[in-house]
C-alpha positions, -999 to +999 in steps of 0.1 A: +002+000+000+027+022+004+036+023-030+004+041-038+013+068-018+048+072-032+040+064-070+041+091-094+027+093-129+045+093-159+045+126-175+031+113-210+000+099-190-008+133-173-003+152-207-027+127-226-051+132-197-047+168-196-053+177-229-083+154-233-099+172-201-089+206-215-105+199-247-138+189-231-135+216-209-131+243-237-162+231-253-183+231-219-189+195-222-167+176-194-173+141-188-168+122-154-146+097-170-122+125-184-127+146-153-117+113-131-089+103-152-074+138-150-080+139-114-064+104-107-032+117-127-030+148-105-029+129-073-001+109-081+019+138-095+052+147-074+042+185-071+020+192-041-002+220-062-010+191-087-023+171-062-045+195-048-058+203-080-068+167-083-082+167-050-105+196-061-116+176-092-122+144-072-143+166-046-164+180-074-170+145-088-180+133-057-206+158-051-221+156-086-220+121-097-227+092-074-219+062-096-180+065-090-179+076-053-162+046-041-136+054-067-136+091-055-133+084-020-103+065-025-081+087-046-093+115-022-077+094+005-046+092-016-044+123-026-048+139+011-022+113+023+006+125-003+001+158+011+001+147+045-035+158+054-036+125+070-070+134+093-086+141+059-073+110+044-087+090+071-119+109+068-124+095+034-111+062+043-137+057+067-164+071+044-152+045+021-153+015+045-188+028+056-199+019+019-176-014+017-166-025+052-145-053+043-124-036+013-088-053+023-070-026+000-088+006+017-084-011+052-045-018+041-044+021+032-060+034+065-029+013+084-004+028+063-019+063+071-021+058+108+019+045+108+027+076+088+010+097+114+027+079+142+058+079+125+057+116+116+045+128+151+073+111+169+095+130+143+079+161+151+077+158+186+119+149+184+123+179+166+102+202+191+123+186+220+153+196+201+143+230+195+136+234+232+168+217+243+185+242+222+166+270+234+176+259+272+212+255+265+213+290+249+196+305+281+217+285+303+251+296+284+234+332+286+234+331+321+269+315+327+285+342+307+265+368+329+272+354+358+309+353+351+311+389+343+297+402+379 
């Protein structure tokens, strides 16, 4: 499941689906299929701005087209996880599991997202602790220097 969160779309695929989407957009007649394929490529991009655009397109589809909602939820979860919006990603995972409770792929995605949250939470705590220790050391050094002058 980790590979779904790190896999990037080949540039030629992105260009192909982007072209199809924009041609339909120009004609004011975008099909859900064209929008989904383009959004699917965008959420697999290596650029956060593309991923966010893909998320927006998927949200739009989710609101307006009932027939593909499970796919939209799945890629909304992946897109949000890729930009480290883990809480939102889990919300989409849980919505998917409400529709299809036994889906092993989505359950594995949920586990992967939770592990990433734990890992990055611990890393975040370590960085914060390091900052506090550095500030404490600087204050201690300042006090030491001041006490030697007097």
